[in-house]
DRENZA-109629 format. One line per 2 residues: their letters; for each residue x, y, z of C-alpha. Coordinates in steps of 0.25 Angstrom, whole numbers. Layout:
! residues N
a	X Y Z  ...
! end
This chain:
! residues 566
xx	453 814 474  458 806 483
xx	444 807 492  448 795 501
xx	461 799 507  453 813 511
xx	442 807 517  448 805 532
xx	452 820 532  440 824 525
xx	434 817 539  441 824 547
xx	437 838 540  421 834 540
xx	424 830 557  430 844 558
xx	420 852 551  408 844 556
xx	412 851 569  411 862 565
xx	398 862 557  387 862 570
xx	382 848 564  376 841 577
xx	380 827 572  394 823 566
xx	393 811 557  406 805 556
xx	404 791 548  406 791 532
xx	393 783 528  393 785 512
xx	400 794 503  404 798 487
xx	418 802 484  416 801 469
xx	429 794 468  425 787 456
xx	424 794 441  411 790 431
xx	396 791 437  393 791 450
xx	392 780 461  379 772 457
xx	382 765 469  380 779 477
xx	371 788 469  359 787 461
xx	354 796 449  342 802 450
xx	336 806 436  321 802 437
xx	314 816 435  302 819 444
xx	288 820 439  285 830 430
xx	298 830 423  306 839 430
xx	315 839 443  311 846 456
xx	313 862 455  311 865 444
xx	324 859 440  327 857 425
xx	339 846 423  337 830 421
xx	346 823 431  353 811 425
xx	363 799 428  373 802 416
xx	387 802 421  386 817 413
xx	378 821 425  385 814 437
xx	399 809 437  412 809 446
xx	424 813 441  436 816 449
xx	431 811 464  419 822 461
xx	405 818 458  398 828 447
xx	385 832 446  383 837 432
xx	372 848 429  371 850 413
xx	363 858 404  360 847 391
xx	348 842 385  342 828 392
xx	329 821 392  326 809 401
xx	312 804 406  306 810 395
xx	310 826 399  322 834 392
xx	329 843 400  340 853 398
xx	351 850 410  356 838 417
xx	360 833 431  362 824 440
xx	355 821 453  362 808 463
xx	353 803 474  363 795 484
xx	361 779 486  363 782 501
xx	354 788 510  356 791 526
xx	350 798 539  358 808 546
xx	373 811 541  382 820 535
xx	384 822 520  396 830 515
xx	397 834 500  410 839 495
xx	403 847 481  405 858 472
xx	394 863 466  389 870 455
xx	384 886 457  379 891 444
xx	364 894 442  354 885 437
xx	362 874 444  355 867 459
xx	366 859 464  362 851 477
xx	367 841 487  356 836 496
xx	346 823 503  334 818 502
xx	326 808 511  327 793 504
xx	311 793 507  309 802 495
xx	301 799 486  307 802 473
xx	307 795 459  321 791 455
xx	328 795 470  335 782 471
xx	327 781 485  314 782 479
xx	311 769 476  313 764 489
xx	311 773 499  304 786 492
xx	291 786 501  290 802 503
xx	291 815 494  300 828 496
xx	301 835 505  296 824 516
xx	310 816 513  317 827 517
xx	328 833 510  342 840 513
xx	349 849 506  365 849 506
xx	367 858 496  360 866 484
xx	366 876 476  359 886 467
xx	345 887 472  346 900 482
xx	345 913 471  347 923 483
xx	360 916 488  372 919 482
xx	379 909 472  387 902 483
xx	376 898 493  371 883 494
xx	359 878 502  355 868 512
xx	341 865 513  330 853 522
xx	316 850 516  309 844 524
xx	292 843 525  292 856 534
xx	295 865 523  287 858 512
xx	302 856 506  304 872 504
xx	318 875 506  316 881 521
xx	328 876 528  340 877 521
xx	354 884 524  366 889 514
xx	377 896 515  387 902 505
xx	398 892 499  412 899 494
xx	415 895 481  404 886 480
xx	404 883 466  419 880 464
xx	424 873 478  419 860 484
xx	412 862 498  407 850 507
xx	391 851 508  387 845 522
xx	375 839 528  373 834 543
xx	361 826 546  357 824 559
xx	345 818 566  344 833 572
xx	349 842 560  355 845 546
xx	366 853 544  371 859 532
xx	388 861 532  396 867 520
xx	409 862 522  410 857 536
xx	401 870 540  386 870 544
xx	377 880 539  364 875 539
xx	356 866 550  342 861 547
xx	337 856 563  322 858 563
xx	317 860 578  305 848 575
xx	310 836 568  297 829 560
xx	295 824 547  293 838 542
xx	305 845 546  313 831 548
xx	313 820 536  328 818 538
xx	326 806 548  327 796 535
xx	338 794 525  342 804 514
xx	350 803 502  360 813 494
xx	355 820 480  367 826 471
xx	361 834 461  362 847 450
xx	347 851 448  345 862 437
xx	337 876 437  325 876 447
xx	327 883 459  341 883 454
xx	336 895 446  340 897 429
xx	350 889 424  359 897 414
xx	359 895 400  373 893 400
xx	373 881 409  381 868 405
xx	382 861 416  386 863 431
xx	393 852 442  391 847 457
xx	405 840 461  404 833 474
xx	416 827 479  411 818 490
xx	398 814 498  400 809 510
xx	390 805 522  394 801 536
xx	386 797 546  388 791 560
xx	388 775 557  390 772 574
xx	378 772 582  381 784 593
xx	377 779 607  386 789 617
xx	376 798 624  381 813 627
xx	389 815 639  392 826 650
xx	378 833 646  376 844 654
xx	367 857 653  366 870 660
xx	358 884 661  365 895 653
xx	359 909 653  345 911 656
xx	337 923 651  320 928 652
xx	319 919 640  329 909 638
xx	337 898 645  352 894 640
xx	355 879 641  372 875 641
xx	371 859 636  382 851 634
xx	386 836 632  395 829 624
xx	394 817 614  403 807 606
xx	396 814 593  395 828 589
xx	383 835 594  373 835 607
xx	358 838 606  351 843 617
xx	335 843 620  329 853 630
xx	314 852 635  310 864 643
xx	294 864 646  287 861 631
xx	298 865 623  311 858 619
xx	323 861 610  336 853 605
xx	349 858 602  363 851 596
xx	377 854 602  392 850 600
xx	395 839 610  403 844 622
xx	398 860 617  391 867 627
xx	377 869 619  369 885 624
xx	355 881 621  346 893 622
xx	331 891 627  324 904 623
xx	308 907 624  306 906 639
xx	297 914 648  305 923 657
xx	305 919 672  303 905 669
xx	309 891 675  313 881 665
xx	317 866 664  327 862 653
xx	327 847 650  338 844 643
xx	343 834 636  358 829 628
xx	358 817 616  369 816 604
xx	363 813 591  362 799 591
xx	351 802 602  361 797 614
xx	355 804 627  365 810 637
xx	365 802 650  360 814 659
xx	348 818 653  341 826 653
xx	349 839 661  335 848 666
xx	339 861 668  329 873 674
xx	331 887 672  321 898 676
xx	320 912 665  325 925 668
xx	313 937 670  312 942 657
xx	318 956 658  308 961 647
xx	319 971 643  319 969 628
xx	318 973 614  311 963 602
xx	309 966 588  307 959 576
xx	314 964 562  317 961 546
xx	327 973 547  340 969 542
xx	353 978 541  359 967 532
xx	352 956 524  338 954 527
xx	329 946 535  315 939 529
xx	306 937 542  318 946 550
xx	321 944 567  317 945 580
xx	326 952 590  326 954 604
xx	336 964 614  332 960 629
xx	341 966 640  344 955 650
xx	351 964 664  363 970 657
xx	361 960 645  354 962 631
xx	351 950 625  349 951 610
xx	339 941 603  337 940 587
xx	330 930 581  330 928 564
xx	315 926 558  321 922 546
xx	318 908 540  327 910 528
xx	339 909 536  347 896 540
xx	362 895 547  361 908 557
xx	368 915 566  367 928 571
xx	376 939 577  373 952 585
xx	377 965 579  380 976 587
xx	377 990 581  388 1000 588
xx	399 995 587  397 986 578
xx	397 970 583  394 957 580
xx	390 945 589  388 931 587
xx	373 928 594  367 916 600
xx	357 908 594  345 905 604
xx	340 895 595  332 896 581
xx	335 909 576  337 918 587
xx	350 923 592  355 931 605
xx	367 938 612  366 944 626
xx	373 957 626  380 958 640
xx	381 971 649  372 981 641
xx	368 994 648  354 997 652
xx	349 1009 642  360 1008 632
xx	354 1004 617  362 992 610
xx	359 990 595  362 977 588
xx	358 968 576  360 953 573
xx	365 948 560  360 934 556
xx	370 927 548  364 914 539
xx	366 904 528  368 915 516
xx	369 928 522  365 937 534
xx	357 947 539  358 958 550
xx	344 963 557  346 978 560
xx	351 983 573  342 986 585
xx	345 995 597  342 992 610
xx	343 999 624  345 988 634
xx	335 986 645  324 992 637
xx	311 986 634  306 987 619
xx	302 983 605  316 984 597
xx	314 991 584  315 1001 571
xx	306 1011 567  300 1000 560
xx	296 992 573  287 1004 579
xx	280 996 592  265 1001 596
xx	261 999 609  258 982 610
xx	251 976 623  249 961 625
xx	248 952 635  262 947 638
xx	263 934 645  254 928 634
xx	245 916 637  235 912 625
xx	230 926 620  240 936 616
xx	232 952 620  240 962 608
xx	235 978 611  242 986 601
xx	241 999 597  240 995 582
xx	234 982 575  242 971 575
xx	244 963 562  250 953 567
xx	257 947 578  268 937 578
xx	274 928 587  290 923 587
xx	297 912 596  311 917 603
xx	316 908 590  311 917 579
xx	300 909 575  288 913 573
xx	277 905 579  264 914 578
xx	258 925 570  244 932 570
xx	240 941 562  225 943 567
xx	218 944 579  232 949 584
xx	228 955 597  224 942 603
xx	233 931 599  233 919 602
xx	247 915 608  241 900 615
xx	249 891 602  261 900 607
xx	270 891 615  273 897 631
xx	288 906 628  291 918 622
xx	288 924 609  291 938 601
xx	278 946 596  278 952 586
xx	268 959 582  264 967 568
xx	259 982 569  258 989 555
xx	271 989 551  276 988 565
xx	280 977 572  281 974 589
xx	290 963 595  285 959 608
xx	289 947 617  279 939 622
xx	277 927 632  268 916 631
xx	264 908 641  254 897 635
! end
C-alpha cells in the first residue's frame, strides 16, 4: 500500500465527512498516527504489550485468554496490523489457558481530539474485538502508564469504547456498539449507542471518536450515531478532562459468550490509526452574534441564535431565572432553541452568551431578551403508555395534543432510557403520512398542525427511530379544541380533583385509591414518585414549572398537568 500518497486525499475526505457528522469541534492537525507500513513486529516506539494477568489469574469479565507479546498474536503484514486470537494451550505467569490474543497500549496519550481507525473486525461467536481508550491515570498493573501515572481505579479514570463487537446477544451479528463508562454509572454500560454496519466482517470501516471539552461523539465512516453530553459535568459524569491512551485487543469468551468447539483463530486487521488535534491556539472570538425571540406559547419560548467563527461550532449559554441551558450549533447556521416548561402568561428574561470551543467570548455578550408566554388555552389531552404497533417500549412515552387557536401542537416524550441516537417522525393514520418532528430538548419532540377545524377528529402516532431499531406508538385520536385525558379503554379515568397551581402540598381527591403518583418534567424525566400518602403530596422539593402527574389507580392511570409555584 502507498498510503503516504493518499494522506492528502484522506484529509480532504475527513474534512468533508466531519462537516456532515454533527461534531461540535473539528480537529484538523494530525498529531500521532501509525500507518503500519513496516512488516514484522509492531512498532515498539508506539505500542506496549499488556500481558500481566490481573489478581486472581484471569482477565476481567470472565475472559479466558492469555495476552502475549509474541508475533503470532500481533504483527504487521502488507500495511496492516494483525491482532490474532488463537486456540492453543499456553502457560504464563503460572496459569495455563486454551486461548491467546494480544492487548496493545499506545505509548501516546492525549486530551481532546479525534481518533480515526480503519479496521476490519472479526464477527465470529465467542470473540470480543475492541478499539477503546482508558484514562492514563488508571491504576492497572501491567499497563504502560501504571508505574508513572497510575493513581485511581476504574471507572474513576473514565473509559471511552470506540467500537466493540460480539457482546450484544439481543442485536444482529452486524451490530457494533460504543459506550462511555464513568463513576456516575458505577461502570455499568448505561451511556451507550450502536449501529448496524453493512458487510461488517468482510469490509473495512472507519471507526471514529470526536472528543471535545463539551461532548464525545462516535462516528462510523464519518457519520455520527451517538453523542455523550451530560447536562452536568463533574468528576462523576465527566472524568474526561485528563489524558487517555488507546487500547486494541480481542478478548475471548466472557461477555462474548460460548466459544465454538471448532474455533481456531480470528483476526482484527487495522489499516491505520490517526489522532487529530488543533495545535494552534485559537484567539479569534465569534462575530456577528445575534439573538431574537421566535415562537411563543403558553409553556415555551423559542430563541433564534446565530454567530460565526473561524472554528466549526458556536456554544450558546442561556440563563433565565434560576435555570440555565447550553446548546451548540454550526458556525453561521441559525440555531432554534426551544425553552420549555415555562408558566403561562408569565414574563421571562433570557441572558444569552456566545463563545467558541476555545472559550473565546463574543464581544457583544450578553444579549438580553424579554418574552411573555401566552395564556394557557387548557384545551389539551395528555397521556402515557407503553403500547406499540411496531417494536416495543420499556418505560413507554408521554403524549400531548394541545389546541392553540386553530393549530394543534402534538408533543411526544420517550421515557425509555435504553434508546439512543434518537429521531422522531409523526405518523398520520389516514391517509398515511410521515413528518419529521422537532426536538424540544432531551427526548421530547413536537410538531404543530396548522389550520385545523375545531371539533374535527385527528389521529396520530409517532415513530421513534434509534440506534439499532425503531418503535412506533399506537395511534391516538383527538378532537380539536377538546380538553380531556387521551387514552384507550385501558386508561379509564376516574374523577380526580386537585389544587392547581400548587404550592407546598398537593391535595388529591379521587374516586378510587391512588396507589402511586409519578411526576415527570417536560423532558420526560421522572422527578418524583410517591406510593404513600398519595392524597397529600409534598411537592416543595420540585422546582417552579409545569409537570405531568401520572396517577395509578388499580390498573388504570390518569395523567394531569400541574403547575408548581414553589
